[in-house]
C-alpha positions, 0 to 999 in steps of 0.5 A: 261680155259673157255669151248668152246661155240657156239656163234652167229656171233654178239657176242662180248664176249672176248675169248682167245685160250690156245695159246693166254692165254699163250702169254698174261700171259707173260705180267703179273708179278709174286711175283718174278717180284716185285722189286720196285714201278716202276716195278708194276705200270700199271701191272697185278700181277699174284698171291694170293693177300694175298701173294702179298699185303705185297710186295706193297709199303707203302702209295702208293695207292690213291684209292682201289676198291675191288670186293672180292668173295661174300660168295657163292659157285662160280666157277671162272675159274679153282678155286672154292670159297666155302661158309663159315659160317659168322664168317669165312667170317668175318675173311677172310674179316679182313685178306685181309683188314689188308694186304692192310692197309699199302699201303693206303695213309692217303687221300685214298678212298676205295670201297668194293663190296658186295651182301646183305648177305655179306654187313652185315658182311663187314660193321661190319668189315669196321667200325673197320678200316675206316671211313664209308662215304656211302653205294651205292646200284646199280640195276642189271637188271639181276638176277634169279627169286625166287618163294619163295622170292624177286628176288635179283636185287641189290648189295652194294658198301661201300664207306669208307676212311682213314680219312676225308681228301679225294678226291671227284669230284662230278662234274665228276660224274653227271648223264644226265637225260631226262627232261619230264616236262621242267620248264621255266622262261621267256620262257627260260629253268630253270636248264636244257638244250634244244638241238636238241636231247632232253631236259636234266638235269645234276643231282648230283649223289645219292647213288642209281644207276639205270643206270648200265648195266651188261656186256652182249654178245653184249658189247665189254667189256664182258667176261665169268667171272661169276661176271664181273662188268661193266666199267661204274660202276667202272668209277663212282668210279674212277672219283669221288675218284681219279685224273688223275695220281693217283694210284689205287689198285684192289686186286681181279682184276678178268678180269681187269675192274678196270685196263682197266677203270683206263687206259682209264681215265688216272690213274695208276693201280695195279691189283692182280689176282690169276686165269691165264685166268683172268690175260690174259683176263685183259691184252687183255682188257688193249691192247684194251684200247689202241685202244678204250678209250670209256666207254659205258654209259659215254660221254662228261663228264656225265653219261647217263641213262641206255638204252637211245638213247644217249649211243647207237650211237657215231654219236648221241654222236657227234651231241648232245654234 
């Protein structure tokens, strides 16, 4: 259970009391509750993914998003992940991959999150099971400074597929950027849009993302999870590599970012998480997703640059569609 912290009145971090954890945890299912595909669709499963994954139906998953523990000493709720030597971490990676293979459709896409150290190990393993399509690098605007090395401000996401027949909706993940030097032909905008709220161009996405904000205290998606991924980050993966109604699997669900975003974007999901409090927080976020479907930084079918005026105000969103 999270330690009690003194928080400012404006702090929007999602927290749960012991009683609330107990109540929300009842909404999750356990291994004993897995009877068929219908029983686990749109559910958070409380358990160890290495034990739960063999129970997931064959060829049922269109997209898998994986944010496994990086190879660091890190406390997750009541549990601690201990750093391994590289050979053991490679073995750990192979174990969870092999337990997911039967769940994936031939057309499935998979995204695996890594830091720079684990990325080297993970890439080697992935090539034995999947077709590697790309490596996304995204910029974390937070991070500890380093006196004797470069500050670590980047993370990787490996994009792999089961085959070369896979979904990729490029128009769904365009980024809206400000046009600073607008080019005109015959006095009319060339490949950009002129609006009362500024000049914009919707650009095709690259594999370097500098528009992501790490969840922080004033964001309604924020929790005390030490490595929580932003909803905007996973929204890009989900929109690009799945369609409405598809099934998404997250075997290391944490506090339910994949599940919450899948729900907001009209996809089905299965999340697996071993930590009780994180399962409860996932259920709380799913409850909130019923009431608020917006994703910070994503509006009107495009992703906005980080810290631009457009994603700070819904009123501006409405005026600048």
